[in-house]
Backbone as a ProteinNet text record, in pm:
[ID]
protein_1_A
[PRIMARY]
MECVANAPPTELDQLRARILDEIKRTARENGGVPLGQRRFEEETGVAVSAWRGRLWARWGGALEEAGFEPNRPNDPYERTHLVEQLAKLTVQLKHFPTYADTRLARQHDPNVPGHQVFSKLGTVEQRIELVRALAGERPEFREALDYLPVREAEPGDDTVDAPLGRVDGSVYMLKLGKHYKIGKSFSVPRRHREITIELPEKPDVVHVITTDDPSGIESYWHRRFAEKRTNGEWFALTKDDVRAFRRRKFM
[TERTIARY]
-6161.7	-6182	-6033.1	-6035.7	-5926.7	-5806.3	-5727.7	-5555.8	-5520.9	-5538.7	-5499.7	-5331.4	-5293	-5178	-5085.5	-5094.8	-4949.5	-4992.4	-5103.2	-5171.9	-5062.3	-5025.2	-4944.6	-4982.7	-4886.5	-4919.4	-4985.8	-5082.7	-5151.5	-5051.7	-5130.8	-5058.2	-4998.8	-5136.9	-5125.1	-5039.7	-5020.7	-4906.5	-4762.4	-4737.2	-4622.7	-4626.1	-4688.2	-4637.2	-4614.4	-4672.7	-4636.7	-4500.9	-4442.6	-4355.4	-4218.8	-4223.4	-4179.2	-4162.4	-4264.9	-4300.3	-4207.3	-4193.1	-4139.3	-4035.5	-3956.1	-3824.3	-3749.1	-3825.7	-3780	-3755.3	-3884	-3857.8	-3720.3	-3712.3	-3588.1	-3428.8	-3437.2	-3276.4	-3282.7	-3379.3	-3377.1	-3325.9	-3395.3	-3359.8	-3219.4	-3134.4	-3023	-2910.8	-2972.5	-2951.3	-2885.2	-2957.8	-3002.3	-3015.1	-2880.5	-2832.1	-2931.1	-3010.5	-3112.7	-3253.3	-3256.6	-3347.3	-3487	-3595.7	-3671.8	-3726.4	-3716.4	-3775.9	-3909	-3949.7	-4078.3	-4166.4	-4277.1	-4339.1	-4303.4	-4302.4	-4300.6	-4132.3	-4052	-3919.7	-3885.1	-3940.7	-3993	-4017.5	-4126.6	-4157.5	-4087.1	-4000.8	-3837.8	-3798.7	-3763.1	-3627.8	-3686.6	-3802.7	-3828	-3924.2	-3983.4	-4112.7	-4222	-4206.9	-4348.8	-4433.8	-4563.8	-4627.8	-4742.9	-4811.3	-4883	-5025.4	-5062.7	-5180.3	-5196.1	-5057.9	-5049.1	-5048.2	-5052.9	-5079.4	-5168.2	-5237.2	-5317.2	-5402.8	-5477.4	-5618.7	-5633.5	-5514.3	-5554	-5427.1	-5334.1	-5267.4	-5218.5	-5244.1	-5181.6	-5318.5	-5340.2	-5439.8	-5349.1	-5200.4	-5139.2	-5014	-4891.8	-4775	-4696.4	-4686.1	-4656.6	-4755.8	-4848.5	-4875	-4768.8	-4729.2	-4660.3	-4479.6	-4474.2	-4308	-4356.6	-4443.7	-4467.3	-4454.1	-4532.9	-4476.2	-4385.9	-4278.1	-4154.5	-4086	-4095.5	-4066.2	-3967.1	-4022.2	-3993.7	-4118.3	-4066	-4133.2	-4153.3	-4326.5	-4391.4	-4260.8	-4246	-4187.3	-4268.5	-4243.8	-4307.5	-4340.4	-4436.3	-4536.1	-4374.3	-4416.6	-4309.4	-4194.6	-4142	-3999.9	-3927.6	-3839.1	-3717.7	-3583.3	-3561.3	-3484.6	-3528.4	-3697.3	-3737.3	-3695.4	-3659	-3687	-3548	-3470.3	-3276.1	-3276.5	-3370.1	-3329.6	-3390.2	-3511.2	-3532.4	-3441.6	-3380.9	-3241.1	-3179.5	-3107	-2981.6	-2979.6	-3132.7	-3174.7	-3196.4	-3257.3	-3230.5	-3081.2	-2990.1	-2845.7	-2775	-2813.7	-2743.8	-2781.7	-2921	-2980	-2867.7	-2840.4	-2800.7	-2649	-2566.7	-2480.2	-2436	-2562.7	-2558.4	-2594.9	-2660.9	-2723.4	-2675	-2581.9	-2509.7	-2594.3	-2714.3	-2804.2	-2937.7	-2995.2	-3079.9	-3196.2	-3259.9	-3341.1	-3475.9	-3525.2	-3631.3	-3759.9	-3908.6	-3961.9	-3923.1	-3951.8	-3896.3	-3768.8	-3639.4	-3561.8	-3563.4	-3677.9	-3740.3	-3804.8	-3898	-3973.4	-3902.5	-3815	-3659.9	-3607.4	-3520	-3460.2	-3553.9	-3671.6	-3771.8	-3805.7	-3839.8	-3831.5	-3732.2	-3585.4	-3433.6	-3421.4	-3458.2	-3473.1	-3560.6	-3692.2	-3787.6	-3783.7	-3636.9	-3658.7	-3591.7	-3597.3	-3604.2	-3719.7	-3769.4	-3867.7	-3936.3	-4035.6	-4118.5	-4157.6	-4196.3	-4198.2	-4279.7	-4383.1	-4479.5	-4443	-4337.6	-4257.4	-4187.9	-4079.7	-4006.2	-4060.3	-4190.9	-4259.8	-4277.5	-4299.4	-4332.7	-4272	-4136.1	-4027.8	-4082.1	-4110.6	-4110.7	-4150.8	-4126.9	-4147.7	-3995.9	-3967	-3848.4	-3761.1	-3735.7	-3654.2	-3591.3	-3716.2	-3708.8	-3582.4	-3629.6	-3589.5	-3438	-3361.2	-3263.7	-3151.7	-3231.7	-3221.1	-3150.8	-3259.3	-3202	-3060.7	-3085.8	-2995.6	-2849.6	-2834.5	-2731.8	-2673.8	-2761.9	-2770.6	-2722.9	-2767	-2680.4	-2584.4	-2505.9	-2395.2	-2292.6	-2381.6	-2223.7	-2215.5	-2260.1	-2281.2	-2210.6	-2225.7	-2226.1	-2060.8	-1965	-1835.1	-1871.3	-1956.7	-1976.1	-2089.7	-2107.3	-2278.6	-2194.3	-2077.7	-1999.9	-2012.4	-2030.6	-1992.6	-2124.9	-2238.4	-2345.6	-2350.9	-2293.6	-2254.1	-2274	-2160.8	-2178	-2256.8	-2340.3	-2451.3	-2578.1	-2596.5	-2720.4	-2744.4	-2844.7	-2852.1	-2765.9	-2735	-2727.4	-2842.6	-2896.3	-2973.8	-2945.6	-2981.3	-2924	-3023.9	-3056.7	-3162.2	-3081	-3103.9	-3020.8	-3116.9	-3093.6	-3195.1	-3251.9	-3368.2	-3442.7	-3439.8	-3403.1	-3438.9	-3576.1	-3710.1	-3830.8	-3800.5	-3731.5	-3792	-3714.7	-3709.6	-3666.6	-3853.9	-3902.9	-4036.9	-4154.8	-4092	-4190	-4169.8	-4242.9	-4222.6	-4168	-4128.5	-4068.2	-4155.1	-4286.2	-4361.1	-4439.2	-4376.1	-4492.1	-4509.4	-4612.6	-4584.1	-4556.2	-4686.8	-4642.5	-4565.4	-4529.6	-4450.6	-4474.4	-4404.6	-4464	-4335.6	-4285.6	-4228.2	-4277.1	-4258.7	-4290.6	-4238	-4305.8	-4254.1	-4293.6	-4162.3	-4223.3	-4203.4	-4234.8	-4212.1	-4179.9	-4037.8	-4044.2	-3969.7	-4039.2	-3986.9	-3933.5	-3878.6	-3804.4	-3771.3	-3752.6	-3684.8	-3749.9	-3737.5	-3830	-3745.6	-3802.4	-3723.4	-3799.8	-3736.1	-3826.5	-3731.2	-3824	-3743.8	-3860.4	-3799.8	-3917.6	-4011.4	-4022	-4152	-4223.3	-4269.3	-4393.4	-4470.2	-4429.1	-4562.4	-4515.4	-4593.3	-4545.6	-4598	-4738.9	-4790.4	-4698.3	-4606.6	-4553.7	-4353.7	-4326.2	-4200.4	-4214.8	-4334.8	-4341.9	-4345.3	-4407.1	-4359.2	-4250.1	-4168.8	-4028.4	-3943	-3961.8	-3935.7	-3946.8	-4068.1	-4141	-4036.3	-4020.9	-3938.2	-3817.5	-3762.5	-3592.7	-3610.1	-3671.6	-3668.5	-3714.9	-3679.8	-3749.3	-3877.5	-3936	-4060.1	-4079.1	-4259.1	-4289.7	-4335.2	-4250.6	-4260	-4450.5	-4461.6	-4562.1	-4590.7	-4656.2	-4675	-4714.7	-4653.9	-4701.1	-4753.3	-4662.7	-4746.8	-4663.7	-4754.7	-4697.2	-4749.3	-4644.6	-4663.8	-4628.5	-4740.5	-4724.7	-4663.9	-4575.6	-4468	-4470.7	-4446.5	-4399.8	-4203.5	-4174.9	-4051.1	-3963.5	-3993.4	-3969.8	-3832	-3713.6	-3621.6	-3567.1	-3611.1	-3559	-3667.2	-3781.2	-3870	-3742.8	-3731.8	-3669.1	-3514.6	-3459.4	-3321.5	-3342.5	-3472.6	-3528.5	-3521.6	-3637.6	-3634.3	-3494.5	-3402.2	-3271.9	-3198.4	-3170.7	-3154.9	-3158.5	-3300.4	-3384.8	-3372.1	-3336.8	-3332.9	-3178.4	-3103.5	-2983.9	-2913.9	-2914.5	-2859.2	-2867	-3014.9	-3097	-3088	-2987.9	-2975.9	-2893.2	-2969.6	-2894.4	-2840.4	-2896.4	-2898.9	-2884.2	-2851	-2894.4	-3014.6	-3123.6	-3228.7	-3328.1	-3246.5	-3354.1	-3338.7	-3359.6	-3401.5	-3469.7	-3390.5	-3393.3	-3517.4	-3622.1	-3728.8	-3794.1	-3853.9	-3977.2	-4074	-4126	-4236	-4364.8	-4242.1	-4232.9	-4199.5	-4097.6	-4017.5	-4145.2	-4192.7	-4331.1	-4405.3	-4455.7	-4643.2	-4550	-4432.5	-4405.7	-4380.5	-4373.6	-4395.6	-4526	-4565.7	-4728.5	-4819.7	-4818.7	-4865.5	-4829	-4714.2	-4740.1	-4825.7	-4893.7	-4993.1	-4892.7	-4887.4	-4827.8	-4663.7	-4647.7	-4487.4	-4445.9
17.2	65.1	125.9	206.3	303.4	269.8	244.9	160.9	317.8	252.4	409.2	334.9	224.1	157.6	261.5	370.6	406	617.5	594.2	757.3	776.1	936.8	1031.2	1032.3	1005.6	1031	1131.7	1141.1	1258.8	1350.1	1451.7	1537.6	1485.7	1358.1	1275.3	1189.9	1109.6	1003	1091.2	1168.3	1238.6	1317.4	1298.2	1372.4	1216.8	1133.5	1021.5	986.6	967.6	942.1	967.9	1159	1223.9	1151.1	1237.7	1166.3	1004.1	913.8	838.6	820.6	897.2	894.8	1004.6	1097.6	1179.5	1076.9	993.1	864.7	802.6	801.7	681.9	739.8	845.6	933.7	1013.3	1050.4	1106.2	978.2	833	745	720	712	695.2	773.5	938.7	1013.4	1004.9	895.3	921.8	792.4	736.9	547.3	446.6	495.1	391.2	396.9	495	508.5	570	530.1	679	804.6	878.6	985	1007.2	1022.4	1040.4	1199	1192.3	1270.5	1438.4	1418.8	1630.2	1653.4	1529.1	1571.6	1573.7	1513.2	1472.5	1617.5	1631.3	1758.9	1882.4	1902.2	1982.4	1979.4	1841.2	1831.7	1786.3	1788.6	1822	1946.8	2012.7	2144.9	2032.5	1884.3	1811.3	1881.1	1915.1	1924.7	1811.1	1743.9	1645.1	1652.3	1776.2	1814	1780.4	1730.7	1740.9	1607.6	1473.3	1367.9	1310.8	1357.8	1280.9	1300.9	1159	1147.5	1158.4	1226.5	1187.1	1089.9	1043.4	921	815	852	752.6	783.3	731.3	760.5	811	729.5	735.7	799.2	784.3	808.8	632.5	568.9	437.1	361.2	403.8	372.2	388.4	532.3	594.6	471.8	468	414.1	241.4	240.3	86.8	73.4	184.5	162.7	181.6	265.3	293.5	147.6	71.6	-32.2	-22.7	2	20.9	35.2	-36.1	-67.7	84.2	52.4	225.9	275.4	362.3	421.5	428.1	329	338.1	517.1	499.6	612.8	667.6	789.4	863.6	820.3	799.2	721	798.9	686.5	755.8	858.7	778.7	901.6	1057.5	1055.5	1206.2	1265.5	1186.4	1239.6	1286.9	1211	1280	1353.2	1402	1494.8	1614.1	1603.9	1717.8	1772	1674.4	1723.3	1783.9	1712.3	1746.5	1918.5	1954.2	2088.4	2174.8	2158.3	2222.3	2249.2	2154.9	2121.2	2297.1	2210	2360.2	2496.9	2492.3	2657.8	2712.1	2601.7	2650.8	2714.8	2624.7	2663.1	2796.3	2827.2	2907.5	3081.7	2996.3	3176.7	3211.3	3031.5	3100.7	3111.6	3051.3	3010	2905.1	2860.8	2782.3	2871.2	2772.8	2895.8	2892.3	3025.6	3034.9	3088.5	3066.8	3034	3135.3	3286.8	3416	3297	3268.4	3237.2	3167.4	3026.7	2926.7	3033.5	3127.6	3178	3255.6	3313.6	3346.3	3297	3195.8	3119.5	3016.6	3000.3	2965.2	3045.8	3153.8	3294.8	3294.6	3233	3246.8	3095.1	3033.7	2901.4	2799.2	2782	2678.7	2519.5	2542.3	2369.3	2314.5	2480.8	2481.9	2444.6	2351.9	2305.8	2393.6	2415.8	2526	2509	2632.9	2573.5	2472.6	2464.6	2299.1	2235.4	2154.8	2053.4	2052	2202.3	2081.5	2115.9	2146.4	2132.2	1967.1	1909.9	1777	1709	1737.4	1695.3	1731.4	1791.5	1810.1	1954.6	1928.4	2129	2180.5	2287.9	2378.7	2286.4	2274.9	2209.5	2134.8	1970.5	1845.4	1862.3	1948.8	1947.8	1994.9	2087.1	2124	2036.5	1921	1767.3	1727.6	1706.9	1597.1	1657.9	1795	1884.7	1835.3	1876.3	1845.8	1686.3	1604.1	1432.5	1417	1492.9	1421.3	1496.1	1648.8	1701.9	1623.2	1569.2	1485.4	1375.9	1291.7	1175.2	1240.1	1356.4	1360.3	1465.6	1407.5	1551.4	1684.9	1641	1735.4	1840.6	1791.6	1901.5	1931.3	1891	1884.5	2025.5	2118.8	2319.8	2385.8	2278.8	2326.8	2332.6	2230	2221.6	2400	2431.6	2617.8	2746.5	2674.1	2752.6	2690.3	2567.9	2539.8	2560	2636.7	2723.8	2551.3	2633.5	2513.9	2547.4	2457.7	2449.7	2395.6	2521.2	2463.6	2526.1	2477.4	2505.1	2652.9	2746.3	2882.9	2922.6	2992.3	3032.8	3179.3	3192.5	3366.4	3307.3	3154.1	3136.4	3068.8	3081.1	3074.1	2960.8	2945.6	2861.2	2654	2681.5	2552.7	2514.3	2620	2568.2	2516.2	2520.2	2441.3	2264.6	2241.8	2098.7	2046.5	1955.2	1927.2	1886.6	1895.4	1860.7	2018.6	2081.5	2257	2282.3	2364.2	2436.7	2572.6	2600.7	2777.2	2863.4	2937	3033.1	3145.1	3268.2	3391.2	3462.4	3588	3695.3	3863.9	3856.6	4003.1	4146.4	4271.5	4423.3	4478.6	4487.4	4553.6	4728.3	4815.8	4991.9	5018.6	5079	5140.8	5260.7	5360.5	5490.1	5518.5	5534.5	5559.4	5467.5	5339.6	5241.4	5136.9	5002.2	4887.4	4753.9	4619.5	4521.6	4422.7	4378.3	4231.2	4100.1	4021.6	3889.1	3757.3	3652.4	3559.8	3483.6	3400.9	3354.5	3280.6	3136.8	3044.9	3074.3	3167.7	3243.3	3434.8	3482.7	3611.8	3681.5	3691.2	3694	3707.5	3557.4	3507.3	3591.3	3589.1	3638.2	3851.8	3862.5	4026.9	4040.5	3986.6	3972.1	3986.4	3851.4	3882.8	4022.1	4060.1	4173.9	4328.8	4288.5	4393.3	4386.4	4275.6	4254.6	4310.7	4304.1	4333.3	4486.1	4548	4686.1	4754.1	4890.9	4973.5	5065.1	5044.7	5097	4993.2	4987.7	4883.5	4898.7	4787.1	4792.2	4764.2	4843.7	4790.1	4712.7	4652.1	4521.2	4584.6	4635.1	4634.6	4576.3	4476.6	4361.5	4197.2	4129.2	3963.1	3933.5	3890.1	3776.1	3613.6	3532	3434.8	3342.1	3219.7	3162.4	3049.8	2905.2	2787	2813.9	2939.9	2959.2	3047	3073.6	3195.6	3217.8	3088	3204.6	3246.3	3156.3	3235	3362.5	3380.9	3498.7	3574.2	3621.7	3730.6	3708.3	3654.7	3643.3	3753.9	3728.7	3799.8	3922.1	3993.1	4104.5	4211.9	4122.8	4163	4188.3	4102.4	4146.6	4275.8	4275.4	4402.4	4514.3	4520.8	4660.3	4643.5	4600.7	4554.1	4686.8	4762.7	4937	5015.2	4941.9	5083.7	5023.5	4881.6	4814.2	4920.7	4924.5	5030.4	4948.7	4835.3	4736.5	4620.6	4479.6	4346.6	4334.8	4314.9	4295.4	4456.3	4547	4687.2	4753.2	4840.2	4930.5	5036.3	5125.6	5257	5267.7	5254.6	5250.1	5354.7	5370.9	5514.9	5432.6	5517.5	5459.4	5396.7	5407.5	5330.3	5177.9	5150.4	5001.2	4944.3	5039.4	4958.8	4921.8	5026.7	4975.5	4857	4833.3	4699.9	4597.5	4567.5	4464.4	4482.2	4579.4	4538.8	4522.1	4504.8	4431.6	4297.5	4221.8	4057	4028.7	3929.5	3860.3	3710.8	3648.3	3545.8	3534	3470.5	3429.6	3272.2
-21654.7	-21463.9	-21513.3	-21444.7	-21460.3	-21380.8	-21327.3	-21245.7	-21229.7	-21075.8	-20963.4	-20887.3	-20900.1	-20837.8	-20869.3	-20926.8	-20923.3	-20940.6	-20861.1	-20839.9	-20709.4	-20798.6	-20755.7	-20521.2	-20452.9	-20316.2	-20310.8	-20172.5	-20138.7	-20045.8	-19976.4	-19910.1	-19757.6	-19706.8	-19601.5	-19620.2	-19712.1	-19771.1	-19713.9	-19799.5	-19792.9	-19634.7	-19558.8	-19435.6	-19356.5	-19346.8	-19345.5	-19355.6	-19461.1	-19537.5	-19449.6	-19462.8	-19363.5	-19242.1	-19160.2	-19028.1	-19003.8	-19062.8	-19026.6	-19057.4	-19154.6	-19189.7	-19098.8	-19008.5	-18938.3	-18778.3	-18748.7	-18666.5	-18658.4	-18785.6	-18806.3	-18781.6	-18826.8	-18851.1	-18701.4	-18628.3	-18471.6	-18379	-18433.9	-18313.9	-18352	-18494.4	-18516.8	-18435.7	-18430.5	-18382.2	-18243.3	-18185.1	-18018.6	-18022.5	-18045.5	-18024.4	-18099.7	-18153.8	-18199.2	-18083.9	-18008.6	-17898	-17999.4	-18008.1	-18100.2	-17975	-18004.7	-17912.6	-17862.9	-17757	-17730.1	-17782.7	-17807.6	-17898.9	-17848.2	-17771.5	-17717.8	-17745.5	-17715	-17758	-17926.1	-18034.8	-18121.1	-18191.3	-18165	-18200.8	-18147.5	-18041.3	-18066.8	-18149.7	-18182.8	-18294.2	-18462.7	-18468.7	-18629.6	-18645.7	-18522.2	-18587.9	-18600.6	-18580.5	-18651	-18548.8	-18520.5	-18418.7	-18383.9	-18286.9	-18207.8	-18319.7	-18335.7	-18369.4	-18530.1	-18666.6	-18787.9	-18767.5	-18681.9	-18694.7	-18610.4	-18498.8	-18418.6	-18447.5	-18496.6	-18525.6	-18711.5	-18752.7	-18883.8	-18938.4	-18866.6	-18934.3	-18833.1	-18690.7	-18561.8	-18446.1	-18382.9	-18254.8	-18130.6	-18162.4	-18050	-18082.3	-17994.5	-18078.3	-18083.6	-18034.2	-18024.8	-18146.2	-18219.5	-18316.8	-18456.2	-18456.7	-18542.8	-18556.2	-18399.5	-18384.3	-18430.4	-18391.9	-18435.6	-18620.9	-18658.7	-18826.9	-18857.9	-18787.8	-18810.1	-18740.9	-18725.7	-18708.9	-18505.6	-18436.5	-18335.2	-18244.9	-18094.6	-18053.8	-17933.3	-17888.4	-17883.9	-17745.1	-17708.1	-17570.2	-17422.5	-17345.9	-17205.1	-17162.6	-17104.5	-17041.4	-16944.4	-16965	-16835.7	-16884.6	-16999.8	-17063.3	-16962.5	-16944.4	-16878.8	-16937.5	-17051.1	-17120.1	-17129.6	-17181.9	-17146	-17044.8	-16919	-16816.8	-16783.8	-16827.2	-16860.3	-16878.8	-17045.3	-17107.1	-17044.8	-16974.2	-16967.9	-16835.3	-16757.6	-16622.8	-16691.9	-16786.1	-16897.3	-16935.3	-16950.8	-17058.6	-16861.9	-16823.8	-16662.6	-16632.8	-16664.7	-16647.9	-16727.2	-16815.8	-16913.4	-16913	-16874.7	-16861.9	-16714.5	-16605.2	-16472.3	-16533.3	-16616.5	-16638.1	-16673.1	-16847.3	-16885.2	-16858.5	-16748	-16615.9	-16527.5	-16459.5	-16340.6	-16249	-16298.3	-16146.6	-16200.8	-16089.1	-16120.9	-16196	-16342.3	-16413.3	-16310.5	-16385.7	-16294.2	-16401.3	-16373.3	-16479	-16594.9	-16535.1	-16611	-16724.6	-16656.5	-16738.1	-16886.2	-16820.2	-16916.5	-17014.2	-16940.2	-17082.8	-17202.1	-17112.8	-17224	-17305.4	-17246.2	-17293.3	-17449.3	-17407.4	-17516.9	-17627.8	-17617.4	-17686.2	-17804.3	-17726.4	-17820.1	-17901.5	-17837.3	-17840.3	-17853	-17980.1	-17935.1	-17885	-17930.7	-17845.9	-17707.7	-17664.1	-17489.3	-17440.4	-17350.6	-17304.1	-17211.9	-17263.2	-17110.4	-16964.5	-16925.3	-16783.8	-16729.9	-16757.4	-16767.8	-16753.1	-16858.6	-16919.1	-16782	-16773.2	-16674.7	-16549.3	-16496.4	-16379.4	-16327.5	-16469.6	-16454.2	-16323	-16375.8	-16256.2	-16122.9	-16081.4	-15984.1	-15926.5	-15740.1	-15707.3	-15763	-15743.5	-15773.9	-15686.2	-15565.3	-15477.7	-15517.3	-15598.4	-15632.7	-15790.2	-15830.8	-15975.2	-15903.5	-15833.8	-15819.9	-15763.6	-15687.7	-15627.4	-15750.5	-15876.2	-16004.8	-16097	-16076.2	-16167.2	-16091.6	-15912	-15880.3	-15844	-15882.3	-15899.9	-16040.1	-16115.4	-16285.6	-16272.4	-16228.6	-16236.7	-16152.2	-16048	-15988.2	-16060.3	-16136.6	-16247.3	-16362.7	-16442.2	-16541.7	-16544.6	-16565.4	-16621.1	-16620.6	-16776.8	-16866.7	-16842.5	-16704.3	-16616.6	-16488.8	-16486.5	-16318.6	-16297.8	-16376.6	-16354.1	-16271.3	-16309.9	-16295.6	-16093.2	-16058.8	-15888.6	-15868.5	-15942.7	-15853.5	-15837.6	-15944.4	-15920.5	-15844.8	-15789.8	-15786.3	-15580	-15550.6	-15425	-15318.8	-15231.2	-15131	-14964.2	-14996.9	-14873.3	-14705.2	-14638.1	-14536.4	-14452.5	-14308.9	-14215	-14095.3	-14175.5	-14104.5	-13988	-13917	-13847.5	-13945.3	-13952.8	-14011.7	-14134.3	-14179.6	-14273.6	-14347.8	-14366	-14338.6	-14494.3	-14587.9	-14712.3	-14618.1	-14516.3	-14453.8	-14406.2	-14399.1	-14289.8	-14430.7	-14537.7	-14658.9	-14681.9	-14700.4	-14738.8	-14855.8	-14849	-15040.3	-15128	-15095.8	-15210.7	-15225.9	-15147	-15139	-15254.3	-15354.1	-15455.3	-15421.6	-15398.9	-15353.1	-15234.3	-15287.2	-15186.9	-15238.8	-15167.9	-15202.7	-15209.6	-15272.6	-15296.6	-15238.6	-15151.4	-15117.8	-15162.6	-15075.6	-15129.9	-14998.6	-14876.9	-14755.3	-14809.1	-14720.8	-14706.5	-14603	-14620.1	-14477	-14479.4	-14457.2	-14526.5	-14664.6	-14698.8	-14822.6	-14882.5	-14817.5	-14862.5	-14874.4	-14978.2	-15001.6	-14984.7	-14911.5	-14885.6	-15011.1	-15050.2	-15130.3	-15080.4	-15056.6	-14992.1	-15023.3	-15006.4	-14971.1	-14886	-14895.1	-14762.8	-14785.6	-14728.5	-14737.8	-14648.9	-14578.9	-14486.7	-14446.2	-14511.3	-14546.9	-14393	-14360.7	-14226.6	-14108.7	-14092.7	-13978.3	-14024.7	-14172.2	-14164.3	-14196	-14159.6	-14141	-13992.9	-13947.9	-13791.3	-13780	-13805.7	-13782.2	-13809.6	-13914.8	-13948.2	-13842.1	-13854	-13761	-13595.1	-13551.2	-13429.2	-13432.7	-13552.6	-13593.2	-13611.6	-13644.4	-13703.4	-13615.1	-13577.9	-13475.9	-13525.1	-13679.4	-13706.4	-13735.8	-13760.8	-13829.4	-13995.3	-14080.4	-14216.5	-14296.4	-14365.8	-14495.7	-14575.2	-14620.7	-14674.5	-14803.4	-14912.2	-15057.4	-15105.7	-15124.5	-15237.1	-15214.9	-15286	-15203.8	-15409.1	-15461.7	-15566.8	-15524.7	-15561.3	-15507.8	-15662.2	-15590.7	-15711.2	-15665.9	-15779.5	-15721.8	-15723.7	-15681.7	-15715.4	-15646.7	-15525.7	-15448.4	-15457.9	-15495.6	-15476.2	-15623.8	-15725.3	-15823.7	-15874.3	-15794.1	-15864.7	-15759.8	-15637.7	-15550.8	-15649.5	-15702.8	-15767.1	-15921	-15929.9	-16064.5	-16043.8	-15953.5	-15882.4	-15784.8	-15769.3	-15714.6	-15836.4	-15909.7	-16059.6	-16080.7	-16155.5	-16188.3	-16125	-15996.2	-15954.5	-15848	-15933.2	-15859.7	-15862.9	-15959.9	-15947.2	-15801	-15764.9	-15685.2	-15503.7	-15535.8	-15415.2	-15266.7	-15166.5	-15081.2	-14980.1	-14911.2	-14834.3	-14828.3	-14844.7	-14840.7	-14930.8	-14884.5	-14954.4	-14985.8	-14955.8	-14945.4	-14998.4	-15141.6	-15206.6	-15183.9	-15321.3	-15294.3	-15424.6	-15460.6	-15571.1	-15619.8	-15725.7	-15762.9	-15754.6	-15797.3	-15820.1	-15971.4	-16048.9	-16194	-16099.8	-16045.9	-16029.3	-15959.2	-15806.2	-15716.1	-15839.1	-15923.6	-15961.9	-16052.1	-16117.5	-16205.2	-16082.8	-16058.5	-15910	-15914.5	-15828.6	-15771	-15948.7	-16057.2	-16170.7	-16149.4	-16108.1	-16071	-15963.7	-15996.4	-15857.5	-15854.1	-15980.8	-16011.8	-16065.5	-16044.1	-16128.5	-16107
[MASK]
+++++++++++++++++++++++++++++++++++++++++++++++++++++++++++++++++++++++++++++++++++++++++++++++++++++++++++++++++++++++++++++++++++++++++++++++++++++++++++++++++++++++++++++++++++++++++++++++++++++++++++++++++++++++++++++++++++++++++++++++++++++++++++

C-alpha cells in the first residue's frame, strides 16, 4: 500500500494555509483583533467565495482554526472602521461623500467600501452624525468637522421636514425662461408651490431624481454646472446639460 503521509499539499490546502496566515498577520497589525470577513477581503484580496462552502461554512470557523474567537455579529470594530473611512473621504473631498463620490473613490482604491456597505450605518443624516461624533473624539479626524453640513431648521429649508430615518428624497430641475434651477427636497410638489409663490412666473418641473442623499446629489450637480451658474441655484444650461440630468432617475 502506497504511503500518502508525505503527499504534496493540494491547491485547497495551500489556500487554507494562506488564509490562516493572513488572518494571523492582519490580526497582529490590528492590535491582536481579527478582521471581519468584509474587511479581511478588502485588506487581502481573498474573496469570500474562495473559502465559503469549500473550506469553512462561516467566517467564524476560519477564525477558530486560526486560534481566535469568532467575531460577534455586527462587530463594533467593523462599524468604527466604516466611520473612519467616511471621515477620511470627507477630509479628502472637503465635503461629506455622496453616492457618486464613494463609487469614484472605490474605482481608484478597491479598499474603499462600497456605498451599500456604508448604507448599513444608517441614513445619510445618521452617517454624518457618526462622523461628527468620531471627529469630536479623535484628533486625527478633527478636520472633518470643517466640512460636515450644519443641520439647522431655517425658514424654507425643506430638509427639516424629513424624519431622521427617512431614506428617499429628491433633487429636482425647474425651468423658468432660459434658466434652470437645481434644488433638493423631500416634497417636490410642495417645494414647487413655494417657488411659484416666490417668483412672478410659474416654473416648469423638468425632471426629478430620487435619491437617499439629496444634499450630496444636489452638490454634485451644482459642482458639475458650476461654470454655468447665474445666481444661487439657477443655471444657464444647454440641451446636452439638461439631457444629462434627465438620464438619471436614481442616484
